[in-house]
N, C-alpha and C positions, 0 to 999 in steps of 0.2 A: 547514539549521537544523532540529533536531528539532521535532516537534509541540508538546511541552510548552514548550520555550523560546520558540518563535515565538508560541504562545498567550499566554504571559506578556507579551510585548511588544505584543500587539495587542488586549488586553482592552478598551481604550477605544474600539475601532472600532465604528461603527454596524453593527448586525446586521439583516438582513432574511431572510425565509424563503427557503430553497433551492427553486428550481423544478426538480423532478425528474420529468420527463415519461416516459411509456412509450409504446410503439407495438407494433403487431402484429408477430409474428415472421415470418421468411421461410422458404421451404421448405428442407429439408435437402439437402445435396449431398455427394458423396464428395470426399475430399481429393485435390487435384491435385498434379502434380510442380511443383517450384519454377520460377518464371520469373525474368527479369532482376532484378526488385525483391528477390528472395531470394538473390541471389548473395552469397557471402562477402565481407565488407568493409563499409566505411562508405557510407552513402546519405544523400541529402537529397531531400525531396519536399514539394510544396505540397499541404497537406491541410486542407480545411475552413477556409480563410482564413489559414493560418499555414504557414511553412516549417519543417519539422521534420527532425531528424537521428535516424538509427538505425544500428545496426551489426548485421550478421548473422554468426553463428559456429555451428559445430557440424555435425552430421550429419543427413542426410535419409534416412529408410527407406521413403519412399513411402506410409506408412500414417498416422502420427500428424500432427496439425496442428502448424504452427510455434508456438513458445512465445514470447509477448510479455511482457517484464518491465515492470511499472509501479512506479516508485519512490515512496517516501514523502516526508516532509518536513513539510508540503507544500512543494513547490519543489525537492525533491532530484532528482538525475539518476541515470543507470544505471551510472556508472563503478565505484563500490565493489562493487556486486553482480557486475558483469561480471568484475572483476579477481579477486575472491576466490572467489565461488561458481560463476562462469561456466565455468572450465576443467573442473570435474568434471561439470557438467550437459551440456556440449557433447559429451561422449562418447556420449550416447544421445539427444540432442535437437537440433533446429534452433532455435537461440535468436535472438531479435530483441530487442536492448537499445535501448529506445526512450526518448528524452528528450521528455517532454511539452512542449507549447508554453510558452515562457517559462522553461525550465529547461535546464541543461547547454549543449549546442551548438545547441539549437533556438531559433527566433526568439521574441523578445518582441513580440507583435503590437501594432501601433499602436492597435488597437481597445480594448485592455485587457480583452478578453473572456476571462475565466477561469471562466465559469459551469460548474458541475458538468455540466450538460447538454451544454455545448460540449466539455468534456474527454472525455466519454463518446462523443460523436459523432466526435471526433478518432480514437478507437480504431476505430470503424467505417470511417472514411475510410482509415485505415492498412490495415485488412483488405482493402478494395477495391483499394487500391494494390498490396498484395502479391499480389493475384490468387488468393486462396485462399477456399474456402467457409467454413472454420472456423478459429478460433484457440483455443489454450490460453493461459491467463494465469497468471503468477506475479506477485503483488502484495505489496508491503511497506507496512505501516502505513497512511498516508493513501491509498496506491495501492489498498488493498482497497475503499475507497469506490467508486472508479472501476470496479474489476473487478466488484463486486456490482451496481452500477447498470447496467453494460453487459450483464451476464449476465441481468438482469431485463428490460432493454429489447430485447435481441437474443438471446433464449434459444437459438434454433436456430443461432446462429453461434458458440457456445462449446462446445468439446469437453470441457474440464475447466478447473478453476481451483484454484490453490494460494494461500492467503492466509497470509502470514507476519507474525506480530505485528499482526493486522489492527485498525484502527480502524473501527468500524461503529456504535457507540452511544456518543457522547461523554459523556452524563451517567452512564451505567453505568460507563465507564472512570474518570471523575472521582470517583465514589464510592469506587472502589478506591484512588485516589490519596490521598483523605482518610484512609481506613483505614490506608494505608501509613505515614502520619505518626505513627501510634501507635508504630511501631518506630523511625523516624528522628528524630522530634521529639515525644516524648510530651507535653511542655508545650503545644506548639501544638495538638496533637490534643485535649487536654483543653479548651482554650479554644474550639475549634470545636464540640466536643460540647455545651458549655454553651449555645451559640447555638441548639441544636435542629437537626432535620433540614432542610436547605435545600430550597427548591422545585427541581424538576428543572431549570428554566431558569437557576438560579443555582448549580448544583452545581459546574460547571467554574470559574466565576469565584471561588467560595470556595476551591476547591482550589488554584488558581494564585496567588491573592493571599495565601495563608496565610503563605508565607515568601518575601518579595521579595529582589531583588538577587542577589549572587553566591552566597549560601547557597542560595537557591532553585534556582539553576542547578546547584549541586552535588547537590541532592536529585534534580533531573531526571536528572542523569547516573547517580546511584545507581539510579534506577528503571529506566533503560535498560540499564545495563552493570553487572551484578553482579561482573564481573571487569574490573578497570581495564585489563588488557592489551587487552581488546576495544576499549575507547575509544581506546587508543593506536593500534591497528591501523587502525580506521576513520578516525581523524584523519590518520594518515600517508597513507592512500590518497586521502582527499579533497584533501590538500595536493598530492600527486603529480599529480592530475588537472588542476590549474590552473583548475578550475571552481569556482563558488561559487553558493550559493543567494541570489539577489538579494532575496528576500522578496516579490517582486511577486505571484506566484501565491498565496502564503500570505496576504498582506494581503487579496486579493480574496475568498478563500473564508472567511476569518474574518469579514470584514465581512458576508458573505452568510449567516452563522449556523452555522459549523462546530462551535462549542462546544455547539450544541443539536441537532446532526445525529443522527438515528437512521435506519438503513436499514429501510425498511418494505415491501420487495418480496420477501421470502424465498420466498413461495409461487410466484413467477414464475421462480425459478432452477431450471431443470430439469437442468443439468449437474452431474456429481459435483464436490464441492468438498472439498479437504483444507485444514483450518485447522491451522496449525503454530504452537504457542504455547510460549514458554519459561516454566517454572514461576516464574522470577524476573523476568518481564517486567511491571513495574508501570507501564510507559508505556501499554500497551493494556489491561492488567489480565488476570490469568489466568482469573478467573471469566467475564469478559466474552467472552473468546475461546472458552471451552468452550461458553458459551451460544449463540454464533453457530453453531457446528457442530450444536447441538441443533435449532435452528429451521429450518435449511436442509433441504429434502426429501431431498437426497442428501449431506448433510454428514458429514464424518468428522473426528475430532480426534486430533492427535498432539502429545503434550506432551514437551518436552525438559527433563528434570529439571535444575534448577540453572542453566539458561541464560536469557538475557534477550531484549531486543527485537531484537537482531541475531544470532539463532541461526545464521543461514547464514554469518556470519563466525566465530562461536565453533566451529562444527562443520560446515564446508562439505561434507565427504565424506558424513557421515550425511544432511545435508539433501539432497544430490544423489541418494543412494541412494533415500531415501524418496519424493522427488518423481518421479524417473524411473520407479520402480515404479508409482506412482499414475497417472502419465500413460500408461504402457504399458497398464495395466488399462483405462483409459478408452478408449484407441484400440481395444483388442481387443473391447470391449463395444459399440462403435458399431453 
């Protein structure tokens, strides 16, 4: 379930501040050869109080860190990315397609613990389980929050990060949603403008409530998929997977204040970061994505002209080339 659609359904949820702790980094170490936990195929592991599923594919050159994929949603899984973007990426990378707790084939923990801090520490538990000193990360949409928070909390454990259509500042993205209504629904936009500038804490609520019901869902789809064929391809792959977004993780993070979330640890991210944004991605917002690359110490921005929130589905070959080149440069500069 995409971020905007799930947000619309959960606006009435009680919000509380996210607790996003940081800790000291650990000493660097060289990348080791893969052990049993990185053998090709499907795996399950008990990590940080939840049983999680992941699949390993691709090649190992003995130099670069394995690449862990973090899906968006919130509550999405790794299937669509692995099916469409995975084959091209696996030619040059050792890929780990990881389903976060409560998503895909991973366990829905009885504790109901989906705190951002827990999801971040799950990634560190996965790294320890894989037996490697560093990871590279590819994250989509909501997954970028986890990648950024992990890179800020464990900076010496991240070789590089690629953020595709990243959510990192919800109020900033939601301001772009409101502006987008000037194109899609000028009458609604005029009404909103007559209300004046909303407080930052109410920006997303005003954005998502502006057009309710099925028409609002169609606007969400237009914001994410400038090409209807992309929506069809994603939907077909999701149906093929037999998996679904239960909404459990999403409800938890929305209740905890996702619509007010802003990443505040940019100065602690020491790894190189490639932000990949579609120029027609009005789910995360083109300006918001460019701004993220600007505030990260080693940020770089790649804009895909005319593409949307799922640019790795629209042009998986280009995405794989750009990402593989970036990850190779990061490994060589280590």
